[in-house]
N, C-alpha and C positions, 0 to 999 in steps of 0.2 A: 573420275577427277579431273580430267583436261577438259571436259565441258562445262564443269561448275565454274572454271576460272573463267572461261570464255561469256558464259551467262552473266557472271557476277560483273564482269568488266562492261557487257553492254548496257545490263540494267543501270549501273553507277552512272555509265555517260548519258544515258536517256533522263533519268533522275536529276542529275546534278551539273552535267556539262562537261567538257574536256578540261576547263581551265582550272580546276580543283581536284582532279583524279588523284594526283599522286598524293595530295595531302589526305584526302579520304580513305585511300588504299592504306597509306601508312598509319594511319590510326586505329584503322580495323585490323590491321595486322598486330600492332601493339596490345591492342585490347585481347586478342586471341591469345598471345603468346601469354600475358598476365594472368588471365583467367584461366589458362590450361596449367599454370603452374601454381595457382592459389586454389583451386579446386580441391585437389585431394587432401590438401592440409585441412581446408574448410570441411570437409566431408568425414576426415577422421575426428577432428575434434568434436563433430556433432554427435558421430556415432559413440566416442568415448563417454560423452555427457548425456547419455541414454535417449538421445532422439532417435526414433525408429525409422527405418526406412520410408514408411508412408507419409510422416512429416517432411522427410526431407524431399521426397520425389514432389509432393504436393507444393511445397515452397521454390522448387524448380519451376514447376508448371505454372505458378503464379508469375514468376520473374520472365519466363518466356512470354507469356501473354502481355505483360507490361511492355516487353521489348517490342512485339509486334504492334501495340496500340501506339506505343512512341514513333516507330519506325512509318507508321502509315501518316503520322503527321510532319513529319521532316520535310517531305518535299514543298509542301505549302510555306513552312516557315523559311527554307532557303528560298524560295523565289521572293517573298518579302523581305529577306535579309540583302538579297541581291539588288533588289529596288532601292531600299535604304542606302548602301553604300554607293551604289552607282548613280543616284539622282534622279532616276526614271521613276517619277511620282506619278505620271500620267495615267498607269494603270491601276493603281490602287487607290487613286482620289485623294492622297494626301497634299496634293499641291496643284500649281497651275500647269498648263501645258508648257512645254519647253519653247516652243514657237513663239508665245506671246511674251 
């Protein structure tokens, strides 16, 4: 458990930098708490309405694969957003060099 927190923090700093680390950690903690609260209700509802474990586990696997795919796209989206917010368009080719 202790190593996971350290690795997660180091990974977040490497990917997103230290500037928005608190906001990213707070959003991830909120999503974790809400999903932990909603999942038993959702699973109970699905089981009560005749969905089997195979369907539920397949749907969960699809959600995990979708999350993995989206998370691999986030670093490039974060870099593009950072350039747009701070006006450094020289790397992305959106505008002229700041020196000119």
